[in-house]
Structure formats: structure tokens, C-alpha cells
C-alpha positions in Angstrom: 18.8 7.2 -19.7 18.9 3.5 -20.4 15.7 1.7 -19.5 16.0 -1.2 -17.1 14.6 -4.5 -18.2 13.5 -6.7 -15.3 13.6 -10.5 -15.6 12.4 -13.2 -13.3 16.0 -13.4 -12.0 16.3 -9.7 -11.2 16.3 -10.0 -7.5 18.7 -13.0 -7.7 21.0 -10.7 -9.8 20.7 -8.0 -7.1 21.8 -10.5 -4.4 24.7 -11.7 -6.6 25.8 -8.1 -7.3 25.6 -7.1 -3.6 27.0 -10.4 -2.4 24.2 -10.2 0.2 20.7 -11.8 0.6 17.8 -9.4 0.4 16.0 -9.4 3.7 12.5 -8.8 2.2 12.9 -10.6 -1.1 9.4 -12.2 -1.0 7.7 -8.8 -0.2 9.7 -7.1 -3.0 8.6 -9.8 -5.4 5.0 -9.0 -4.5 5.7 -5.2 -5.1 7.5 -5.9 -8.3 4.7 -8.0 -9.7 2.2 -5.3 -8.9 4.3 -2.5 -10.3 4.8 -4.3 -13.5 1.2 -5.4 -14.1 0.9 -2.1 -15.9 4.6 -1.8 -16.9 5.3 1.0 -14.3 9.1 0.7 -14.4 9.5 4.4 -13.8 7.3 4.3 -10.7 9.2 1.3 -9.4 12.5 3.2 -9.9 11.0 6.2 -8.0 10.0 3.8 -5.2 13.5 2.4 -5.1 15.0 5.9 -5.0 12.9 6.9 -2.0 13.9 3.7 -0.2 17.6 4.3 -0.9 17.2 7.9 0.3 15.5 6.8 3.6 18.2 4.2 4.2 20.8 7.0 3.8 18.9 9.1 6.3 18.9 6.2 8.8 22.7 5.9 8.3 23.1 9.7 8.9 21.1 9.4 12.1 23.1 6.5 13.3 26.4 8.3 12.7 25.0 11.5 14.2 24.9 9.8 17.6 28.7 9.6 17.6 29.2 13.2 16.5 28.8 15.5 19.4 28.4 18.8 17.4 26.0 17.4 14.7 24.0 20.5 13.7 21.2 19.4 11.4 19.7 16.6 13.5 16.2 18.1 13.6 16.2 18.6 9.8 17.3 15.0 9.2 14.6 13.7 11.5 12.0 15.9 9.7 13.2 14.7 6.3 13.2 11.1 7.5 9.6 11.5 8.8 8.4 13.0 5.5 10.0 10.3 3.4 8.7 7.5 5.7 5.2 8.9 5.1 6.0 9.0 1.3 7.1 5.3 1.3 4.1 4.2 3.3 1.9 6.1 0.8 3.6 4.4 -2.1 3.1 1.0 -0.4 -0.6 1.8 0.1 -0.9 2.9 -3.6 0.8 -0.3 -4.9 -1.4 -2.5 -2.6 -4.5 -1.2 -4.5 -3.6 -3.4 -7.5 -2.7 -6.4 -5.3 -4.8 -9.4 -4.6 -6.5 -9.7 -1.1 -3.7 -11.9 0.3 -1.0 -9.5 -0.9 -2.9 -6.4 0.4 -3.2 -8.1 3.9 0.5 -8.9 3.8 1.5 -5.3 2.9 -0.9 -3.8 5.5 0.2 -6.1 8.3 3.9 -5.9 7.6 4.4 -2.3 6.7 1.3 -0.1 7.2 0.5 -0.7 10.9 1.9 1.8 13.4 3.9 -0.8 15.3 7.6 -1.4 16.1 7.5 -4.5 13.9 6.2 -2.5 10.9 8.9 0.1 11.4 11.5 -2.7 11.6 10.1 -4.2 8.4 10.3 -0.8 6.6 13.9 -0.4 7.8 14.8 -3.8 6.3 12.8 -3.0 3.1 14.7 0.3 2.5 18.0 -1.5 3.1 17.0 -3.9 0.3 15.8 -1.0 -1.9 19.2 0.6 -1.4 20.9 -2.5 -2.8 18.4 -2.6 -5.7 19.1 1.1 -6.5 22.8 0.4 -6.6 22.3 -2.5 -8.9 20.0 -0.4 -11.2 22.7 2.3 -11.3 25.3 -0.3 -12.2 23.1 -1.6 -15.0 22.6 1.9 -16.4 26.3 2.6 -16.5 27.1 -0.7 -18.1 
């Protein structure tokens, strides 16, 4: 597997590739900075994968509403819950190496049990989905 090299322009490249602005670009920049303080590219890729997976589960749930005989709804909900817990755990973990201001931002925006935090996580995983698609594109290139 080809290793991904991240540059200062990485998120700009993702936006150009996706032809769409990232909703949580500033927050992802904070996460990237903290993941790469110790060169944790593999951990970042795992984080991105979980985000893409969660976004896919959200899409399945959305389409399940229009399918009257959708049979695995409870399993999808359980899987979504498990992975939301996983991504919040990963966010907590990465915040350990962040400065105080960044820790506060991550906590307030993603780790509180509020509707706003849930909405922020939903937007974050949409962005992570785009990043994962771009990383996959780079690996195939």
C-alpha cells in the first residue's frame, strides 16, 4: 500500500478533488496537526475510515425510511451507535495532544451530548468521507 504524504495544501486538494468545500475544514486542520505531531499517518487513515463508514451508515438510515420492508434497521442503528462511540473516543484521544484552546474546541463542538455536537459530528464524517475518497484516489494513482 502506497503511503500518503500530507502537505499544507492537502485539504485544499481534497476540496478541489471533491468539487465541494469541507464543512469542518478548520477542525480537521486541528485534528491533522495533532495526528501528525508524532507522524501518525496510519491512525489518521483509520480515523478517516471510521468517519466514512459512519457517513455510509447515515446514508443507509436515510434511505431505509423510504424502503418499507427494510429488515436490518436495528442492526444498522446498533452499528451506527457503536461507531459514533468509536469516533468520539478517537476525538478524545487526539485531543490529549492538543493545546488547551484546541481541547476546548473539540470538547465543545463534538464531545458534548447535545444536538449541536451530533450535527457537528455528522458534518465531520461527511468531510472524512470526502477525504477517504481522495486518499483512495491517491493510492490508486
